[in-house]
C-alpha positions as YAML, in Angstrom:
chain: A
units: angstrom
residues:
- id: 1
  name: MET
  ca: [91.37, 83.06, 111.35]
- id: 2
  name: ASN
  ca: [92.35, 82.29, 114.86]
- id: 3
  name: LYS
  ca: [90.03, 81.12, 117.67]
- id: 4
  name: SER
  ca: [89.49, 84.55, 119.16]
- id: 5
  name: ASP
  ca: [88.48, 85.85, 115.75]
- id: 6
  name: ARG
  ca: [85.91, 83.06, 115.43]
- id: 7
  name: LEU
  ca: [84.49, 83.86, 118.87]
- id: 8
  name: LEU
  ca: [84.31, 87.58, 118.09]
- id: 9
  name: GLU
  ca: [82.41, 86.68, 114.82]
- id: 10
  name: HIS
  ca: [80.07, 84.25, 116.59]
- id: 11
  name: PHE
  ca: [79.33, 86.79, 119.25]
- id: 12
  name: ILE
  ca: [78.62, 89.66, 116.89]
- id: 13
  name: THR
  ca: [76.53, 87.75, 114.55]
- id: 14
  name: ARG
  ca: [74.43, 86.61, 117.36]
- id: 15
  name: VAL
  ca: [73.92, 90.18, 118.58]
- id: 16
  name: PHE
  ca: [73.34, 91.84, 115.32]
- id: 17
  name: PRO
  ca: [70.11, 91.21, 113.40]
- id: 18
  name: VAL
  ca: [70.34, 89.39, 110.05]
- id: 19
  name: SER
  ca: [69.79, 92.68, 108.27]
- id: 20
  name: MET
  ca: [73.04, 93.93, 109.60]
- id: 21
  name: GLN
  ca: [75.12, 90.95, 108.95]
- id: 22
  name: SER
  ca: [77.34, 92.72, 106.42]
- id: 23
  name: ILE
  ca: [77.90, 95.61, 108.85]
- id: 24
  name: SER
  ca: [78.91, 93.13, 111.47]
- id: 25
  name: THR
  ca: [81.33, 91.40, 109.17]
- id: 26
  name: ASN
  ca: [83.03, 94.77, 108.21]
- id: 27
  name: PHE
  ca: [83.24, 95.52, 111.97]
- id: 28
  name: ILE
  ca: [85.00, 92.26, 112.66]
- id: 29
  name: GLU
  ca: [87.46, 93.07, 109.86]
- id: 30
  name: LEU
  ca: [88.13, 96.52, 111.38]
- id: 31
  name: ILE
  ca: [88.70, 95.09, 114.94]
- id: 32
  name: ARG
  ca: [91.06, 92.43, 113.48]
- id: 33
  name: LEU
  ca: [93.10, 95.12, 111.51]
- id: 34
  name: MET
  ca: [93.33, 97.39, 114.46]
- id: 35
  name: SER
  ca: [94.58, 94.57, 116.78]
- id: 36
  name: LYS
  ca: [96.88, 93.03, 114.29]
- id: 37
  name: LYS
  ca: [100.60, 93.09, 115.24]
- id: 38
  name: PRO
  ca: [102.92, 94.59, 112.88]
- id: 39
  name: ALA
  ca: [103.41, 92.07, 110.08]
- id: 40
  name: GLU
  ca: [106.83, 90.53, 109.56]
- id: 41
  name: ILE
  ca: [108.25, 90.32, 106.14]
- id: 42
  name: LEU
  ca: [106.20, 88.13, 103.89]
- id: 43
  name: PRO
  ca: [107.67, 84.89, 102.79]
- id: 44
  name: ASN
  ca: [108.95, 84.52, 99.35]
- id: 45
  name: CYS
  ca: [106.29, 83.95, 96.67]
- id: 46
  name: ARG
  ca: [106.94, 80.52, 95.17]
- id: 47
  name: LEU
  ca: [105.76, 78.98, 91.89]
- id: 48
  name: PHE
  ca: [102.62, 76.85, 91.56]
- id: 49
  name: LEU
  ca: [102.56, 74.90, 88.39]
- id: 50
  name: MET
  ca: [99.56, 73.58, 86.56]
- id: 51
  name: PRO
  ca: [100.07, 72.25, 82.95]
- id: 52
  name: PRO
  ca: [97.27, 72.93, 80.40]
- id: 53
  name: SER
  ca: [94.74, 70.22, 79.89]
- id: 54
  name: GLY
  ca: [95.63, 67.70, 77.18]
- id: 55
  name: MET
  ca: [99.38, 68.68, 76.98]
- id: 56
  name: ALA
  ca: [101.66, 65.64, 76.24]
- id: 57
  name: ALA
  ca: [103.60, 64.19, 79.35]
- id: 58
  name: ASP
  ca: [107.01, 64.50, 77.57]
- id: 59
  name: ALA
  ca: [106.35, 68.30, 76.80]
- id: 60
  name: VAL
  ca: [105.26, 68.84, 80.44]
- id: 61
  name: ALA
  ca: [108.23, 67.07, 81.72]
- id: 62
  name: ALA
  ca: [110.53, 69.18, 79.66]
- id: 63
  name: SER
  ca: [109.08, 72.53, 80.70]
- id: 64
  name: LEU
  ca: [108.78, 71.41, 84.35]
- id: 65
  name: SER
  ca: [112.42, 70.41, 84.45]
- id: 66
  name: ALA
  ca: [113.55, 73.83, 83.03]
- id: 67
  name: ALA
  ca: [111.19, 75.70, 85.32]
- id: 68
  name: ALA
  ca: [112.60, 73.94, 88.31]
- id: 69
  name: GLU
  ca: [116.20, 74.61, 87.30]
- id: 70
  name: ALA
  ca: [115.64, 78.27, 86.86]
- id: 71
  name: GLY
  ca: [113.11, 79.03, 89.56]
- id: 72
  name: ASP
  ca: [111.59, 78.14, 92.93]
- id: 73
  name: VAL
  ca: [108.87, 75.59, 92.13]
- id: 74
  name: ALA
  ca: [106.85, 74.73, 95.18]
- id: 75
  name: CYS
  ca: [103.94, 72.60, 93.75]
- id: 76
  name: LEU
  ca: [102.87, 70.80, 90.56]
- id: 77
  name: VAL
  ca: [99.03, 70.20, 90.22]
- id: 78
  name: LEU
  ca: [98.06, 67.36, 87.99]
- id: 79
  name: PRO
  ca: [94.72, 65.71, 86.86]
- id: 80
  name: PRO
  ca: [94.25, 62.09, 87.92]
- id: 81
  name: ASP
  ca: [95.97, 61.02, 84.89]
- id: 82
  name: LYS
  ca: [98.43, 57.98, 85.37]
- id: 83
  name: THR
  ca: [100.44, 58.71, 82.11]
- id: 84
  name: LEU
  ca: [101.31, 62.13, 83.60]
- id: 85
  name: THR
  ca: [101.89, 61.05, 87.16]
- id: 86
  name: ASP
  ca: [104.25, 58.26, 86.03]
- id: 87
  name: LYS
  ca: [106.18, 60.63, 83.98]
- id: 88
  name: LEU
  ca: [106.17, 63.69, 86.15]
- id: 89
  name: MET
  ca: [106.31, 62.41, 89.80]
- id: 90
  name: PRO
  ca: [109.93, 61.28, 89.69]
- id: 91
  name: ILE
  ca: [110.95, 64.62, 88.35]
- id: 92
  name: ALA
  ca: [108.95, 66.37, 91.14]
- id: 93
  name: GLN
  ca: [110.44, 64.12, 93.80]
- id: 94
  name: GLU
  ca: [113.85, 64.70, 92.58]
- id: 95
  name: LYS
  ca: [113.41, 68.50, 92.62]
- id: 96
  name: ASP
  ca: [111.45, 68.53, 95.98]
- id: 97
  name: ILE
  ca: [108.20, 69.63, 94.44]
- id: 98
  name: ALA
  ca: [104.90, 68.73, 95.98]
- id: 99
  name: VAL
  ca: [102.52, 66.92, 93.66]
- id: 100
  name: LEU
  ca: [98.83, 67.54, 94.10]
- id: 101
  name: ILE
  ca: [95.95, 65.70, 92.33]
- id: 102
  name: VAL
  ca: [92.79, 67.74, 91.15]
- id: 103
  name: ASP
  ca: [89.63, 66.70, 93.13]
- id: 104
  name: ASP
  ca: [90.62, 62.83, 93.33]
- id: 105
  name: SER
  ca: [91.70, 61.82, 96.99]
- id: 106
  name: ARG
  ca: [91.58, 58.14, 95.89]
- id: 107
  name: PHE
  ca: [93.90, 58.50, 92.93]
- id: 108
  name: ALA
  ca: [96.16, 60.81, 95.12]
- id: 109
  name: ALA
  ca: [96.45, 58.06, 97.71]
- id: 110
  name: TYR
  ca: [97.09, 55.32, 95.07]
- id: 111
  name: GLU
  ca: [99.87, 57.42, 93.41]
- id: 112
  name: LYS
  ca: [101.23, 58.50, 96.83]
- id: 113
  name: ALA
  ca: [100.94, 62.16, 95.85]
- id: 114
  name: ASP
  ca: [101.22, 64.86, 98.43]
- id: 115
  name: GLY
  ca: [97.76, 65.93, 98.57]
- id: 116
  name: VAL
  ca: [94.74, 67.29, 96.53]
- id: 117
  name: HIS
  ca: [93.68, 70.48, 94.90]
- id: 118
  name: ILE
  ca: [89.98, 70.91, 95.52]
- id: 119
  name: THR
  ca: [87.89, 72.88, 93.12]
- id: 120
  name: THR
  ca: [84.45, 71.82, 94.05]
- id: 121
  name: ALA
  ca: [83.13, 72.44, 97.57]
- id: 122
  name: ILE
  ca: [84.80, 73.07, 100.76]
- id: 123
  name: GLU
  ca: [83.07, 69.94, 102.24]
- id: 124
  name: ASP
  ca: [85.24, 68.03, 99.65]
- id: 125
  name: ALA
  ca: [88.37, 69.54, 101.09]
- id: 126
  name: VAL
  ca: [87.35, 68.59, 104.63]
- id: 127
  name: ALA
  ca: [86.69, 65.09, 103.34]
- id: 128
  name: ALA
  ca: [89.87, 64.92, 101.60]
- id: 129
  name: HIS
  ca: [91.80, 65.74, 104.87]
- id: 130
  name: LYS
  ca: [89.82, 62.94, 106.61]
- id: 131
  name: ALA
  ca: [90.60, 60.41, 103.77]
- id: 132
  name: LEU
  ca: [94.41, 61.27, 103.31]
- id: 133
  name: GLY
  ca: [95.36, 62.16, 106.88]
- id: 134
  name: ARG
  ca: [96.74, 65.38, 108.54]
- id: 135
  name: ASN
  ca: [100.17, 65.24, 106.66]
- id: 136
  name: ALA
  ca: [98.36, 65.56, 103.24]
- id: 137
  name: SER
  ca: [98.38, 69.07, 101.69]
- id: 138
  name: ILE
  ca: [94.81, 70.02, 100.83]
- id: 139
  name: GLY
  ca: [94.11, 73.30, 99.00]
- id: 140
  name: PHE
  ca: [90.84, 74.84, 97.89]
- id: 141
  name: VAL
  ca: [89.89, 77.11, 95.07]
- id: 142
  name: ALA
  ca: [87.68, 79.97, 96.48]
- id: 143
  name: SER
  ca: [85.10, 81.92, 94.47]
- id: 144
  name: GLY
  ca: [82.18, 84.02, 95.38]
- id: 145
  name: SER
  ca: [81.91, 86.28, 98.55]
- id: 146
  name: ARG
  ca: [84.37, 87.25, 101.31]
- id: 147
  name: HIS
  ca: [82.10, 85.42, 103.64]
- id: 148
  name: ALA
  ca: [82.60, 82.11, 101.67]
- id: 149
  name: ALA
  ca: [86.25, 82.54, 101.74]
- id: 150
  name: MET
  ca: [86.20, 83.19, 105.49]
- id: 151
  name: GLN
  ca: [84.18, 79.89, 105.91]
- id: 152
  name: ALA
  ca: [86.87, 78.08, 103.80]
- id: 153
  name: GLY
  ca: [89.58, 79.57, 105.92]
- id: 154
  name: GLU
  ca: [88.00, 78.38, 109.12]
- id: 155
  name: THR
  ca: [88.62, 74.67, 108.08]
- id: 156
  name: ASP
  ca: [92.08, 72.93, 108.09]
- id: 157
  name: ILE
  ca: [92.89, 73.74, 104.40]
- id: 158
  name: ASP
  ca: [96.61, 74.33, 103.78]
- id: 159
  name: TYR
  ca: [96.03, 76.98, 101.16]
- id: 160
  name: ILE
  ca: [93.33, 78.94, 99.59]
- id: 161
  name: ALA
  ca: [93.40, 79.86, 95.95]
- id: 162
  name: PHE
  ca: [91.96, 82.81, 94.16]
- id: 163
  name: ASP
  ca: [91.21, 83.10, 90.36]
- id: 164
  name: VAL
  ca: [92.90, 86.54, 89.61]
- id: 165
  name: SER
  ca: [91.75, 86.47, 85.83]
- id: 166
  name: SER
  ca: [88.61, 88.41, 87.16]
- id: 167
  name: PRO
  ca: [88.47, 91.62, 89.20]
- id: 168
  name: ASP
  ca: [86.53, 89.84, 91.86]
- id: 169
  name: GLY
  ca: [89.36, 87.36, 92.29]
- id: 170
  name: VAL
  ca: [91.98, 90.19, 92.49]
- id: 171
  name: ASP
  ca: [89.82, 91.93, 95.06]
- id: 172
  name: LEU
  ca: [89.58, 88.72, 97.17]
- id: 173
  name: LEU
  ca: [93.26, 88.21, 97.14]
- id: 174
  name: THR
  ca: [94.20, 91.69, 98.21]
- id: 175
  name: TRP
  ca: [91.62, 91.56, 101.05]
- id: 176
  name: TRP
  ca: [92.76, 88.15, 102.15]
- id: 177
  name: VAL
  ca: [96.44, 88.86, 102.47]
- id: 178
  name: PRO
  ca: [96.66, 91.18, 105.41]
- id: 179
  name: LEU
  ca: [93.85, 89.66, 107.26]
- id: 180
  name: PHE
  ca: [94.35, 85.79, 107.31]
- id: 181
  name: GLU
  ca: [97.20, 83.35, 108.15]
- id: 182
  name: VAL
  ca: [96.20, 80.64, 105.57]
- id: 183
  name: PRO
  ca: [98.58, 81.02, 102.62]
- id: 184
  name: CYS
  ca: [96.98, 82.02, 99.25]
- id: 185
  name: VAL
  ca: [97.73, 81.15, 95.70]
- id: 186
  name: ALA
  ca: [97.10, 83.40, 92.79]
- id: 187
  name: LEU
  ca: [95.58, 81.42, 89.86]
- id: 188
  name: GLY
  ca: [94.72, 82.41, 86.26]
- id: 189
  name: ALA
  ca: [97.13, 85.30, 85.65]
- id: 190
  name: ALA
  ca: [96.92, 86.06, 81.98]
- id: 191
  name: ASP
  ca: [100.51, 87.36, 81.52]
- id: 192
  name: GLU
  ca: [103.66, 88.17, 83.27]
- id: 193
  name: ALA
  ca: [102.37, 91.57, 84.22]
- id: 194
  name: ALA
  ca: [99.39, 90.21, 85.94]
- id: 195
  name: CYS
  ca: [101.67, 87.71, 87.85]
- id: 196
  name: LEU
  ca: [103.80, 90.65, 89.10]
- id: 197
  name: GLU
  ca: [100.87, 92.36, 90.22]
- id: 198
  name: ALA
  ca: [99.66, 89.49, 92.23]
- id: 199
  name: ILE
  ca: [103.05, 89.02, 93.75]
- id: 200
  name: ALA
  ca: [103.08, 92.66, 94.76]
- id: 201
  name: SER
  ca: [99.60, 92.10, 96.38]
- id: 202
  name: GLY
  ca: [101.24, 89.56, 98.75]
- id: 203
  name: ALA
  ca: [100.38, 86.21, 97.19]
- id: 204
  name: ASP
  ca: [102.26, 83.33, 98.73]
- id: 205
  name: PHE
  ca: [102.34, 81.32, 95.41]
- id: 206
  name: ILE
  ca: [101.79, 82.23, 91.91]
- id: 207
  name: MET
  ca: [100.67, 80.17, 88.97]
- id: 208
  name: PRO
  ca: [102.65, 81.38, 85.86]
- id: 209
  name: PRO
  ca: [100.67, 82.03, 82.68]
- id: 210
  name: ALA
  ca: [100.27, 79.34, 80.08]
- id: 211
  name: ASP
  ca: [103.15, 80.69, 78.11]
- id: 212
  name: LEU
  ca: [105.40, 78.85, 80.52]
- id: 213
  name: TRP
  ca: [104.44, 75.68, 78.95]
- id: 214
  name: ASN
  ca: [105.35, 76.65, 75.43]
- id: 215
  name: SER
  ca: [108.76, 75.49, 75.52]
- id: 216
  name: PRO
  ca: [111.57, 74.76, 78.02]
- id: 217
  name: ASP
  ca: [113.24, 78.02, 77.08]
- id: 218
  name: GLU
  ca: [109.94, 79.96, 77.94]
- id: 219
  name: ALA
  ca: [109.57, 77.97, 81.08]
- id: 220
  name: ALA
  ca: [113.07, 78.78, 82.26]
- id: 221
  name: LYS
  ca: [112.64, 82.50, 81.38]
- id: 222
  name: LEU
  ca: [109.24, 82.94, 83.14]
- id: 223
  name: ALA
  ca: [110.23, 80.84, 86.19]
- id: 224
  name: GLY
  ca: [113.45, 82.82, 86.71]
- id: 225
  name: THR
  ca: [111.64, 86.17, 86.42]
- id: 226
  name: LEU
  ca: [108.79, 85.34, 88.65]
- id: 227
  name: THR
  ca: [111.01, 83.69, 91.26]
- id: 228
  name: LYS
  ca: [113.25, 86.88, 91.39]
- id: 229
  name: ALA
  ca: [110.08, 89.18, 91.66]
- id: 230
  name: GLY
  ca: [108.96, 86.96, 94.58]
- id: 231
  name: GLU
  ca: [112.20, 87.20, 96.62]
- id: 232
  name: ARG
  ca: [110.88, 89.25, 99.48]
- id: 233
  name: ASN
  ca: [113.62, 87.68, 101.83]
- id: 234
  name: PRO
  ca: [116.64, 87.29, 99.42]
- id: 235
  name: ALA
  ca: [119.40, 85.26, 100.90]
...
């Protein structure tokens, strides 16, 4: 949301009574849609990898390497686990893949990761930017209402993530894409078909289903398929 949008929201929410807040929010969205310039072609949808909890580092490394060879991997999200970071960060650096740590800015700083993936509260995302500096990548997993997502979008987060395993998450993603400039990530897609639906909805990044981590062959297959599907601007 840009500055003019924020000023518009502030004005309308001051003018309308509380009982009409939902009406005023919809009015803001309508004005933004009417004034929006014709969108340029969306950027390619890139892969956002997050290995399942408890997976052995060697197995993660094998699937990560295969996925990076076959597809366009933008990001790897890891728990604050030194065994994993020691094994996987050299691979990620070699492949030019950003590494984010889940909810732990101190560990991210210690490991010289690229940023953090916040799953708790938006205040924690704001604090992470202060702790790690403006060059760090800070993402936030949004849940709940459109209003809450809009509040998150007004901060300096680098991406917002929606869990598309639920209808509410799918609705938030499809609502977000045409209205806001902050890139969005589709998390939790159960299978390849759900990933393709999220890509078609305009997600900037897609987290492949857990099947990607079954084997290097499966990783290469899924990474290649999803990367091809996400090529909105083929070379």
